[in-house]
N, C-alpha and C positions, 0 to 999 in steps of 0.2 A: 322212888329210892330204887336202884340198880343189887341185882340179885348182888351176893355176895361168896365167897368162899373162904374155908378159913388155909388151902391147902394153895402156900405163896412158897415163890423163892429169893433167898437175902438178896434183897438190893442194896446199895447207897443209899445214904439221908439223900444226895444229886438225882439219883435216878429215879426214887418213888416220888420223887419232886413234877419228874417231869411225865411220868406217866400220873402225874395225877393230875395234870395241867391239864395233857390232852385229854383225861379222862373225860374235864369238865367242857371240853370243847366239844368233845364228841356225843355228849347228852343232850350238851345248847344246840350244835347244831339237827338233834334226833325231833327235841323240842319243839322245834321253829320248821323243819317240815311236815311233822304232825299235824300241828297247829294251823300249815299253808297251805297239805294235798292229801288229810284228811292219816287214818291211821291202816290201812290197808292201800298206800302206790310201794312203786319199786322203790324211789329214791328212798322212803325211808327205811323201805326195808338190806339196803347198800348201806345209810347211817349205824339199822341195828348189827349188821356183818359187820360196818367198822369198830365199832366193840365193843363184840366176842373178840375179833385179833386181836385187841388189846388186851381182853382180858386174857382171855391162850396163848398170850405173848409171857405175859404174867403169872403165867399155871392159876387161875384161876376157872379149873377147870367147870365147874359144878354152873358157876357164870357164864363160862363161853358158850355153853351146851343147852342155855338153855334162850340164852340170846340167839344165837346160829337157829335151834329150833322157833322163834320166831320168823323171822327173815327168812327161811324158807319158807312157814307157811305163807304170809306175804305173797312171795313169788310164785304158790305155785297157786293160789287163793285169785292170782288176776291176772296171769297171765301164761299159763303153766308150764306141763313138766317138758316144755321143750325151748325153757327162758333158763340164758345164762347165766343167768344169774342164782336160780340153783340150782347149778350142777359147779360152780362157785363153791357153794354154802355146803351142798355132800359132800365136797374137795377139801374142805376143812371138814369137815365133820369127821369125815376119815379118818383124820392129823391126828382130831383132838384123840381119834378112840386107840388111834395107836399108839400115839404118848404116855396112854392108862394102858393098855396090854388089851381091851377089850377087842381083842382081831374080829371076830366075826362079825359089830356092827362096825370094824371098818373094815373088812373086806367089802361089807353094803355100800360102804356109802361110796365109795373108789368104783365102787361098781356106776353105781346110779349116776352119777360125777358122766362114767363116758361115757356112757350112754345114752344121754343125755344130749354132747357133745357129739356126739356121735351120729345124735340126729337130727340136731340145727347145724352140721357146719360138713358132715361129712364125712369120708374116711382120712382124707388127706388135708390137716390144717394140726397148725405147732397145740392148740390143746386136747388134740387130739395123744399128739405124740405124747405132750406134755401126762394126760391121766395114762397114756399106756406103761411109762415109763414111773409113775411110779405107784401101778396097777403090780409091774416085775415085781421090783423092790423089795415089799410090801409083801408079795409072797419069797423073796427069796430071804429077809422077815423070818421070812409062818415056818420055813422050810419045805412052801413048798414046791418041788423042784419043778414039775412039768407043767405050772402053772406062771410058776415063771420065768421057762425057757420062753416056754408059749407069748410069754408077753414081754418080754428084751425085745424076741422075731419083728412081736408085728414094730414095737415103736425103732426097732431101728430101720425094715425097708420106709417109714411114713417120716420119718429125717430124713433119707435116702433120698426118697421122690419131695416130700418139700425144697428139701435145700441142696441136697447133691452126694459128695460125699467129704469135698473137706471144711460142709461146715463145723463149729464147734457142736453143735448139741450130736451133730453124727458121729464127730468121737469120743465125747462126754460116754456116747451107748454104747460104742465100742467098748468102751476100754471099764467100762459096768462090765460093761455080757463077757466081757473074760474076767474079771477080779468073779462073775457069779461063779463060770467054769471051770474054774481052782476050784473053789469052793467042794464043788460036789466031780469032780475025780477027774475033769477030763480034760486037763490037761493040755494035750496036741493042739484041740481044740483051742483051746481059751491062746494057745501061742503068736495062733493063725492069725486070731484079732486083733489082738494088744501089736502083731508085726505094722499090722495094717492101720490101725492110728496112730504105729507114732512108723509110718510113712505119713501119712499125713498132714501131720504137724512138722516135721522135719521139710516137706515143699511150704507149705504155710513160712516156717520158717524163711525159707534158703531163701 
């Protein structure tokens, strides 16, 4: 029986039924994989992760955390800390802790996700860029201005190196960074980044 938590959000009966059906399928897939592959296989960890994401979506945070950690234990014990599956779990845990305002735990997990992705993929990869963006936005919400600025710049540089200046990811980071700069009173710099984003969008639509 999967762990549960009383922390839930209001859902319609139709939505609840959909989640119940999904939970049943995920638990069945997990059971089949455990029987077939054993309890320490990466595919079993992937099934745990899917189930945890389902609980996370329903705001059943205790259950989600418990199952994320089960998945993480499998990834780390079977494939080592350079496994991208582990990085994905660390990222999911970071999001989970952030929404619960457990900021130290969130920061630790986001940083672990970034470190593992950089180790496995190098610094020029879309998953690394995503982790940098996630950390930048986390630090922005945490009002850690210097850390946010550093990670926004790294994310922007990575997106530009990967896809150039006219990619949607680059435009989004330009706009996010501009918004951050306005928040911290650096309006002149913000307008420069906003203008760059607007110019690229105009080129794309023209």
